[in-house]
N, C-alpha and C positions, 0 to 999 in steps of 0.2 A: 249614350242615349240622351236626347234633348229632354228638358223638363216637360212633363205632360205627355210625352210620346207613348209611354206605357199605358197610361190611363186611356188615351184615345184609341190605342190599338185594342185593348181589352173590351172597350165599348162596342167595337165592331164584331165581337165574337161572343155574344151573350149566351148562346146555347152550346158552347164548345166545351164546357167544364163539367167534370164529374163532381158530385157532392164531396165535400171534405170530411163531413161527419154523417153518420146514418140519418136519413131524413126522408119521411114519406110525405110528399107534397100534398097528398089527398087528405091527410088528417093531422099531421104534425104542425105545431106552431111554436113560436119563440116569444119571449117577453124581454123587454129592455131592462138592463141593470145599470143604474146610474151610480157611478163611484165618485161623483163630484161633491163638493161641499153643499150643493143645493139639496142633496138627499139627506134630510134631517133624521130619517129612520136609521141611518147608519151611525150608531153611537160608538163611542170609543171602546166600550165593552165588547161590541160585536167585532170590531176591527182588530182587537188585540191578539187574536189567535185564529188559526184557520178553521177550527171547529165552529166558532161563533159565526164566521162569515158563511161557512157551508150551511149551517142551520138556517140562516137568513135567506140564502139563495134557494135552498130546497123549498122553503115555505112560499117564497115568491113564485117559483115555478109551479108548485101545486095549486096555489090560489088562482093563477092565470090559466090553469089547465094547459101548460106548455111543455115542450120537451126540453128546451134549452133556455137559459138566460144568455143574452148576447149584448154586445155593445162595446163602446170604448174608443172607437176611432175618432181622433181629433178631440179627445176628451181631456180636460184639465183636471187631474186627479190629486187632490190634496192628501189622499190616503198614502201616497208614496213617501210621506214623511216618516213612516214607520220603519223604513229601511235605509241604511247608509249607502246602499247601492246607487241611490238617486241623488245623493248630496253632491254639492259642488266640490271639486278637488281643493279649492281654497275657501276656507271658512268665510262666510259673509257674501260670497258670490251667489248668483242665481242657481238654484237646484233644478234638476230635471223633473218635470211634472206632466208634460203633454204626451198622451198615449198615441202611438203610431200604428197600432194594429187593431184588429177586432178580437175580442175575447169571447169564447164560447164556453159557458159554464155548465158542467154536467157531472155525471158520476165518474169516479176513477175507472180507468181501463176502457173508456169509450173509444171506439175505433177511429183512427185517422186515415183518410184515403187520399191518394194523389189526385189533384184536380185535372191533370193532364200528364202525359209522358214527361219524365224528368230524369235527372242524374243526381246522385248524392254529391253535392258540392263540398259539404263538410258537416261535422257534428261535434258536440262537446257536452260535458257535464259542467255547467256553470253553477257550481255548488256554493253559492252565498245566499244568505237569507234575503229574500225579496227578488232574487235573480231568476233566470229562466229554468234552472235545473237542467234536466236533459233536453237537448236542443238539436234539431236537424234543419239543415238548409238544403233545398233542392234548386237546381238550375233547369230552366225550361227554354224551349225555342217555340215561337209562335209567329207566324207571318213574317219570318226573317229577323225577328228581334229576340234577343236573349234577356231573360229576367230571372228573378229568384223568388222563392217562397220560403218563409221561415216558420217553423213550428216549435213553439216553446212550451215548457211545463209538461214535458212528456215523462213517461216511465223510463227507468233505467233499462228495462227490457227492450225498449225501442231502439237503443243504440248499441245493444250487445250484438256482436258479429256483423255490424254494419261496416261498409267499406266506402271510402271516397271513390267516385267514379261508377258506383253500382247503379244499374239501371232500375228505375221504378216505373211500372206501367200505369197508365191512367186507370183510376179506380182501384188500384192495388192498396190493400191495407198494409201500411208500412210502419205504423206507430200507434200509440195509445196514450190516453191521458194518464198522468202520473198522480201519485199520492203526495201529500205535503212533504214527506221525508225525502222525496226525490225530485220535487218540482219547484224548489225554492221557498218552500214553506207556505204556499198558497192553497186555498180551496181548489179542488180539482177543476181545471179548465185548460183550454187550448188558446195560446196566443198565436194568431195567424196574421202574418204580415207580408206584404208585397214589397220587393226591393228592385228598383231599376238598375242601379249601379252599386256594387258591393265593395269596391275597392279591395283592400288587403284583408278584410275581415274574414275569419274562418271560425265556424262553430259558434258564432256570436255576431250580433249586430244590434245597435241601439234600438230598443222598442219604445223608448221614452226620450224626449228631448226637452231642452229649455223652451219655455213659451216664447221668448224673444226670438228664437231661431225657427219657429214653426213653419214658415213658408218654405224654406229650403228643404227641410226634412220631409214635410208632407208631399212636396213635389217628387221626391225620390221614393216615397212610400205612399202611393195612392190608395184610395178606399178599397179595402179587401173585399167589400161586398160586390165589386165588379166581377169577382170569381165566386164568392160564397152564395150570392143571390138569396140571402136569408131575410133581409130587411122587409121584403114584401110579405113575409109570413108572421110578422110581429103582431101580437094582440095586446 
């Protein structure tokens, strides 16, 4: 697939996708969560454990009278310094800090639904601190093009009895948000990412890249809101 082809194709089908998380457009709203160094409210004490971050997010959502906190696409996150997962393989080289998906922060066990018909491409339990935890990747066909959606930080229940090649219908609840013990140690949320070409990756795909390589990675993982359609409900 040529760079930009997935983005352009999705723009042509704005009403074709089912909600990925439960959302009543008549009353529900979202608030933005900034995980960059510009957010001075995120102190080291808040970030040092999932309970601190959860309390911060829950207070933010309540204060804004929102259902979810969302954000993160193309966001440079210094918070990733807390995990070795994002460090460079060679000390001193550039670490990974640029986020390639959209995060939706909510209560554990929040339902995850398929935005359109798909097939289970792969799944895995990426069980390192800071990693995805339970992860599912679906493959889809739309307007003659194949592409992938990745769902990270799920519950272990989400991948139990799952099989590669399994059909998932549009709107079907096929997963749920995980708790920190099974989602990489994070406050409960969903990492949702679009992938045009996945190569040989299975059950995993980088959700964070080096800032110096952002153009190529963002071209292969366009804005998830092309499917989510949640940014218009931000308050």
